[in-house]
C-alpha positions as CSV (number, residue, x, y, z in Angstrom):
1,M,-24.0,3.0,24.7
2,S,-22.5,6.4,23.9
3,V,-22.3,7.4,20.3
4,L,-19.7,9.5,18.4
5,V,-20.9,11.4,15.4
6,I,-18.5,12.4,12.6
7,A,-20.0,15.0,10.3
8,T,-18.0,15.5,7.1
9,I,-18.1,15.1,3.3
10,R,-14.3,14.9,3.0
11,D,-12.9,11.4,2.4
12,E,-9.5,12.3,3.9
13,I,-11.1,13.1,7.3
14,R,-13.1,9.9,7.2
15,A,-10.0,7.9,6.4
16,E,-8.0,9.6,9.2
17,L,-10.7,9.2,11.9
18,L,-13.3,6.6,11.2
19,L,-11.4,3.4,11.7
20,P,-9.2,4.3,14.6
21,L,-12.0,6.0,16.5
22,S,-14.4,3.1,16.0
23,R,-11.8,1.1,18.0
24,A,-12.4,3.3,21.0
25,G,-15.3,1.1,22.1
26,V,-18.2,3.4,21.1
27,P,-20.3,3.2,17.9
28,V,-19.3,5.8,15.3
29,R,-22.1,7.3,13.2
30,P,-20.9,9.2,10.0
31,V,-23.1,11.8,8.5
32,A,-22.5,14.0,5.5
33,D,-25.1,16.8,5.5
34,W,-26.5,19.5,7.8
35,E,-30.0,17.8,8.2
36,S,-28.5,14.4,9.1
37,L,-26.2,16.1,11.6
38,C,-29.2,17.8,13.4
39,R,-31.0,14.5,13.6
40,A,-27.9,12.7,14.9
41,I,-27.2,15.2,17.6
42,A,-30.8,15.1,18.8
43,G,-30.4,11.3,19.5
44,V,-30.3,10.6,23.2
45,D,-27.3,8.3,22.8
46,T,-25.1,10.9,21.1
47,R,-22.4,12.2,23.5
48,L,-19.8,13.7,21.2
49,V,-20.0,15.3,17.8
50,L,-16.9,16.0,15.6
51,V,-18.0,18.3,12.8
52,D,-15.9,19.4,9.8
53,S,-15.6,23.2,9.6
54,E,-16.3,22.9,5.9
55,L,-19.5,20.9,6.1
56,P,-22.0,22.5,3.7
57,N,-24.7,24.7,5.3
58,L,-23.1,24.4,8.7
59,N,-24.7,26.9,11.2
60,P,-22.3,26.9,14.1
61,A,-24.4,29.1,16.4
62,L,-27.6,27.1,15.8
63,L,-25.7,23.8,16.3
64,D,-24.2,25.1,19.6
65,G,-27.6,26.3,20.8
66,L,-29.2,23.0,19.9
67,A,-26.6,21.0,21.8
68,R,-27.0,23.2,24.9
69,S,-30.8,22.8,24.8
70,L,-30.7,19.0,24.9
71,A,-31.0,17.1,28.2
72,H,-28.3,14.6,27.3
73,N,-25.8,17.4,26.9
74,P,-23.8,16.3,23.8
75,R,-20.4,17.9,23.4
76,V,-19.7,19.5,20.0
77,R,-16.2,20.0,18.6
78,V,-15.3,21.5,15.2
79,L,-12.5,19.9,13.2
80,G,-10.0,22.3,11.5
81,G,-10.9,25.9,10.9
82,K,-12.4,28.2,13.5
83,R,-16.2,28.4,13.6
84,P,-17.3,30.2,16.8
85,P,-18.9,29.5,19.2
86,L,-17.9,25.9,18.6
87,I,-14.7,24.7,20.3
88,R,-12.0,23.9,17.8
89,I,-9.7,20.9,17.8
90,P,-7.2,19.9,15.1
91,A,-8.6,17.4,12.5
92,T,-6.2,14.7,13.7
93,R,-6.7,11.2,15.0
94,R,-4.8,12.0,18.3
95,A,-6.9,15.1,19.1
96,A,-10.1,13.2,18.4
97,E,-9.1,10.3,20.5
98,R,-8.5,12.5,23.5
99,E,-12.0,13.9,23.1
100,V,-13.4,10.3,22.9
101,E,-11.7,9.4,26.2
102,R,-13.5,12.2,27.9
103,M,-16.9,11.0,26.6
104,P,-19.4,10.6,29.5
105,G,-20.2,7.0,30.2
106,S,-17.2,5.6,28.3
107,A,-16.3,2.2,29.8
108,A,-12.7,1.4,30.7
109,V,-12.9,-1.8,28.7
110,T,-16.1,-2.4,26.7
111,D,-17.8,-5.7,25.8
112,A,-16.4,-5.4,22.3
113,D,-12.9,-4.9,23.8
114,R,-13.3,-8.0,26.0
115,E,-14.3,-10.1,23.0
116,E,-11.4,-8.8,20.9
117,L,-8.8,-9.3,23.7
118,T,-9.7,-13.0,23.7
119,W,-8.1,-13.4,20.3
120,F,-4.9,-11.4,20.9
121,G,-2.9,-14.5,21.8
122,L,-2.1,-13.3,25.3
123,E,-1.4,-15.9,28.0
124,G,-4.1,-16.7,30.6
125,Q,-7.1,-14.5,31.0
126,P,-6.3,-11.3,29.0
127,L,-8.5,-8.9,31.1
128,D,-7.0,-10.2,34.4
129,L,-3.5,-9.7,32.9
130,L,-4.3,-6.1,31.9
131,G,-5.7,-5.5,35.4
132,R,-2.5,-6.6,37.0
133,L,-0.5,-4.4,34.6
134,A,-2.8,-1.5,35.5
135,A,-2.3,-2.0,39.2
136,S,1.5,-2.1,38.9
137,P,3.3,1.2,39.8
138,L,6.1,0.4,37.4
139,P,6.4,1.7,33.8
140,L,4.9,-0.6,31.2
141,C,6.8,-2.1,28.2
142,V,4.7,-3.8,25.5
143,H,6.6,-6.0,23.1
144,G,5.4,-7.1,19.7
145,E,5.8,-6.8,15.9
146,R,4.2,-4.0,13.9
147,G,0.4,-4.2,13.9
148,T,0.0,-6.4,16.9
149,G,-1.7,-3.7,18.9
150,K,0.9,-2.4,21.3
151,E,-0.6,1.0,21.6
152,R,-4.1,-0.4,22.1
153,I,-2.9,-2.6,25.0
154,A,-1.2,0.4,26.6
155,R,-4.4,2.4,26.2
156,W,-6.5,-0.3,27.8
157,V,-4.1,-0.5,30.7
158,H,-4.4,3.2,31.1
159,R,-8.2,3.0,31.2
160,L,-8.2,0.1,33.7
161,S,-5.9,2.0,36.0
162,R,-8.5,4.8,36.1
163,A,-5.7,7.2,36.0
164,E,-6.6,10.8,35.8
165,G,-5.3,12.8,32.8
166,Q,-4.7,12.0,29.2
167,F,-3.2,9.2,27.2
168,V,-0.4,11.0,25.3
169,V,1.5,9.4,22.4
170,V,5.0,10.5,21.6
171,A,6.4,9.3,18.2
172,P,10.1,8.4,17.8
173,G,12.1,11.5,17.5
174,Q,9.2,13.7,18.5
175,R,10.1,16.3,21.2
176,W,8.2,15.7,24.5
177,E,6.9,18.8,26.1
178,R,7.9,18.9,29.7
179,I,4.6,19.5,31.5
180,A,3.5,18.5,35.0
181,G,0.4,16.4,35.0
182,R,-1.1,13.0,35.5
183,G,-1.8,10.4,32.9
184,T,0.1,8.0,30.7
185,L,2.9,8.9,28.3
186,F,3.2,6.3,25.6
187,L,6.5,6.2,23.7
188,E,5.6,4.9,20.3
189,S,7.8,2.1,18.9
190,G,10.3,2.4,16.2
191,H,12.8,-0.1,14.6
192,K,15.3,0.4,17.4
193,R,14.2,3.4,19.4
194,D,17.2,5.0,21.1
195,V,17.5,3.3,24.6
196,G,19.0,6.4,26.1
197,E,16.0,8.5,24.9
198,V,13.6,6.1,26.5
199,R,15.4,6.1,29.8
200,A,15.7,9.9,29.9
201,V,12.1,10.5,29.0
202,A,10.8,7.8,31.4
203,R,12.7,9.3,34.4
204,E,12.0,12.9,33.6
205,A,8.2,12.3,32.9
206,A,7.8,10.1,36.0
207,A,9.3,12.9,38.2
208,L,6.6,15.2,36.8
209,G,3.7,12.8,37.6
210,W,3.3,10.8,34.4
211,R,3.2,7.0,34.1
212,I,5.3,5.7,31.3
213,A,4.5,3.1,28.7
214,T,6.5,2.1,25.7
215,G,6.0,-0.2,22.7
216,T,9.0,-2.0,21.2
217,R,9.7,-4.6,18.6
218,A,12.8,-5.6,20.5
219,T,12.7,-8.7,22.7
220,E,14.2,-7.0,25.7
221,A,13.0,-3.9,27.6
222,P,15.2,-0.9,27.6
223,T,17.7,-1.1,30.4
224,G,18.2,1.3,33.2
225,V,14.5,1.4,34.2
226,D,12.5,-1.3,36.0
227,W,9.6,-2.3,33.7
228,T,6.5,-4.4,33.9
229,R,6.2,-6.3,30.6
230,V,3.7,-7.9,28.3
231,V,4.5,-9.7,25.0
232,I,1.9,-9.8,22.2
233,P,2.6,-12.7,19.9
234,P,2.4,-12.3,16.1
235,L,-0.9,-13.4,14.5
236,R,0.8,-16.2,12.5
237,S,1.7,-17.9,15.9
238,H,-2.0,-18.3,16.9
239,R,-3.7,-19.0,13.6
240,A,-6.8,-20.4,15.3
241,D,-7.7,-16.9,16.3
242,I,-7.7,-15.5,12.7
243,R,-11.3,-16.6,12.0
244,P,-12.9,-15.3,15.2
245,L,-10.9,-12.1,14.9
246,A,-12.1,-11.6,11.3
247,T,-15.7,-12.4,12.4
248,T,-15.4,-9.8,15.2
249,Y,-14.1,-7.2,12.7
250,L,-16.9,-8.1,10.2
251,A,-19.6,-7.6,12.8
252,R,-18.0,-4.4,14.2
253,H,-17.6,-2.6,10.9
254,C,-20.9,-3.8,9.4
255,Q,-22.5,-2.1,12.5
256,R,-20.3,1.0,12.1
257,M,-21.2,1.3,8.4
258,G,-24.9,0.6,8.8
259,L,-24.6,-2.6,6.7
260,P,-26.3,-6.0,7.2
261,L,-24.1,-8.6,8.7
262,R,-21.9,-10.2,6.1
263,S,-19.6,-13.2,6.0
264,F,-16.8,-14.8,3.9
265,D,-17.1,-17.9,1.7
266,R,-15.2,-21.1,2.4
267,E,-12.5,-20.3,-0.1
268,L,-11.8,-16.9,1.4
269,W,-11.7,-18.3,4.9
270,S,-9.1,-20.8,3.7
271,L,-7.0,-18.0,2.2
272,L,-7.3,-16.0,5.4
273,A,-6.1,-19.0,7.5
274,G,-3.1,-19.6,5.2
275,W,-1.8,-16.1,5.0
276,R,1.1,-15.1,7.3
277,W,-0.3,-11.7,8.1
278,P,3.0,-9.8,8.3
279,G,1.0,-6.7,9.4
280,N,-0.7,-8.8,12.1
281,L,-4.1,-7.6,13.6
282,R,-3.9,-4.2,11.9
283,E,-3.5,-5.8,8.5
284,L,-6.4,-8.3,9.1
285,E,-8.8,-5.5,10.2
286,M,-7.8,-3.3,7.2
287,F,-8.4,-6.3,4.9
288,V,-11.9,-6.7,6.4
289,V,-12.7,-3.0,6.0
290,Q,-11.5,-3.0,2.4
291,A,-13.5,-6.1,1.5
292,L,-16.7,-4.5,3.0
293,T,-16.2,-1.2,1.2
294,Q,-15.4,-2.7,-2.2
295,T,-18.2,-5.3,-2.6
296,D,-21.9,-5.2,-1.6
297,A,-22.4,-9.0,-1.6
298,R,-23.9,-10.5,1.6
299,I,-21.4,-13.4,1.3
300,I,-18.1,-12.0,0.2
301,R,-16.4,-14.5,-2.1
302,A,-12.7,-14.7,-2.8
303,R,-13.3,-14.7,-6.6
304,G,-15.5,-11.7,-6.4
305,L,-13.1,-9.4,-4.7
306,P,-11.5,-6.5,-6.6
307,D,-8.0,-7.3,-7.7
308,G,-6.5,-4.7,-5.4
309,V,-8.0,-6.5,-2.4
310,A,-7.6,-10.0,-3.6
311,R,-3.9,-9.7,-4.3
312,L,-3.3,-9.1,-0.6
313,L,-3.9,-12.8,0.0
314,R,-2.0,-14.2,-3.0
315,P,0.7,-16.7,-1.7
316,E,3.1,-15.6,-4.4
317,D,3.0,-12.1,-3.0
318,E,4.0,-13.1,0.5
319,A,7.8,-13.1,-0.1
320,V,7.5,-9.7,-1.6
321,G,5.6,-8.4,1.4
322,Q,8.2,-9.8,3.8
323,D,11.0,-8.3,1.7
324,I,9.3,-4.8,1.7
325,A,8.8,-5.1,5.5
326,G,12.5,-5.9,5.8
327,F,13.4,-2.9,3.6
328,E,11.4,-0.6,5.8
329,D,13.3,-1.7,8.9
330,I,16.7,-1.2,7.1
331,A,15.6,2.2,5.8
332,E,14.5,3.3,9.2
333,A,17.8,2.2,10.8
334,R,19.8,4.1,8.1
335,L,17.7,7.2,8.3
336,R,18.1,7.5,12.0
337,D,21.6,9.0,11.7
338,V,20.5,11.2,8.8
339,I,17.6,12.6,11.0
340,G,20.1,13.2,13.8
341,R,22.5,15.2,11.7
342,Y,20.1,17.1,9.4
343,T,19.6,20.8,9.8
344,P,16.8,22.4,7.8
345,G,17.8,25.0,5.3
346,P,17.1,26.3,1.8
347,G,16.6,24.0,-1.2
348,L,15.0,20.5,-1.2
349,T,13.5,19.4,2.0
350,L,14.7,16.3,3.8
351,H,11.3,14.6,2.9
352,A,11.8,15.4,-0.8
353,R,15.4,14.1,-0.8
354,V,14.5,10.8,0.9
355,M,11.4,10.2,-1.3
356,D,13.4,11.0,-4.5
357,A,16.2,8.7,-3.5
358,A,13.9,5.8,-2.8
359,E,11.9,6.3,-6.0
360,R,15.0,6.7,-8.1
361,A,16.3,3.3,-6.8
362,L,13.0,1.7,-7.4
363,L,12.7,3.0,-11.0
364,R,16.3,2.1,-11.9
365,L,15.8,-1.5,-10.7
366,A,12.4,-1.9,-12.4
367,L,13.7,-0.6,-15.7
368,G,16.7,-2.9,-15.4
369,R,14.5,-5.9,-14.9
370,T,12.4,-5.1,-18.0
371,G,15.3,-4.0,-20.2
372,G,14.1,-0.4,-20.2
373,N,10.7,-1.3,-21.7
374,R,8.3,1.4,-20.4
375,K,5.1,-0.5,-20.8
376,A,6.4,-3.6,-19.0
377,T,7.9,-1.4,-16.2
378,A,4.7,0.5,-15.7
379,L,2.8,-2.8,-15.4
380,L,5.4,-4.2,-13.0
381,L,5.1,-1.1,-10.7
382,G,1.3,-0.7,-11.1
383,I,1.5,2.9,-12.4
384,A,0.5,4.6,-15.6
385,R,3.1,5.0,-18.4
386,N,2.7,8.7,-18.3
387,T,3.5,8.7,-14.6
388,L,6.6,6.6,-15.2
389,S,7.8,8.9,-18.0
390,S,7.3,12.1,-16.0
391,R,8.9,10.7,-12.8
392,S,11.8,9.2,-14.7
393,K,12.5,12.5,-16.4
394,A,12.2,14.5,-13.1
395,L,14.6,12.1,-11.4
396,G,17.1,12.0,-14.3
397,I,16.4,8.4,-15.4
398,E,16.0,7.4,-19.0
399,A,14.7,4.1,-20.4
400,T,17.6,2.6,-22.3
401,V,15.6,0.3,-24.6
402,E,13.1,1.4,-27.2
403,A,9.6,0.2,-26.8
404,P,8.6,-2.5,-29.3
405,E,6.6,-1.4,-32.3
406,E,3.3,-2.7,-31.0
407,E,3.8,-0.7,-27.8
408,K,4.5,2.5,-29.8
409,A,1.4,1.9,-31.9
410,G,-0.7,1.8,-28.8
411,E,0.6,5.0,-27.3
């Protein structure tokens, strides 16, 4: 099977690329030094190398020459800065995914994909369903909550259709570049993406040779366009699939990280089965990754998890998680008009204004709950007291109640 090598020492690049690219159906091999990179590229199963331009001791000319001399002809792309003669791509998930799709020997749907699709909760035989969607000439509309895998389903349909060209993702509000071509244009879901925008882009892009797919959290497809549809149910509606999905993710990421196969203890399996998973498959996979990276036990126990991971499954936090998810939807709906009216200019950026407004509201409410007690407020929010003090001052918020004497003594 083809292998993708990511060569970097920077955590931010690994965080951006490692997990989403491992989902592409090929093993990902991370390396962090020049010697390991040379050994990895010489492996006959290596087909694509993404190398950080800031990798210590990187010799671009030597690396390019080595790649050209090998019979398996691996492609080498440099992430970020220019390092001739290597071809540069942006150090972003989207750019890297496009490179992965062009990897020689990449299967439309791999054995790992087939296994995971079994647990998506789709009706009937999932692969047959995706095959029918791929054969349809109509635009595709994928319905589902956040984290259910709408983009992944659309990407699999694109591969099964054997369509020429790229799979291009357009975020809500992002301007679509009008270019002729062939491929699939995926209109990423938002809270309530403007229906007129979807119709306009769908018709315009189809006229230029693109197939359209969209993801939506709404129960109905946008009107004005004939769609072929697929609905992905939330994970809580097919709880029997939680354990096999988590087992699949454990096996996948143990392999990706070069770890021996691990498992969860009975108590942790029970917690997984009882959690509602408001973030659906994405939340479950991220939980597995965090559990693997924050403990080295062969059997991962609920009581042995770091607090930051374990609290994700505490029943008392479920209502809070649902409330925050609802807040996100409300905020997105309110900000839609702001985005539509805003014109960039001097002074605070729109991002800074929105972040300050949200943080100011959060701090006011938290201080109100604790009666202005800084120590209790910092504990409630999970931040340092110094951070609370500096942000409160910057945002024009003052604690109205003096800290108790024992708190002052500890400062």
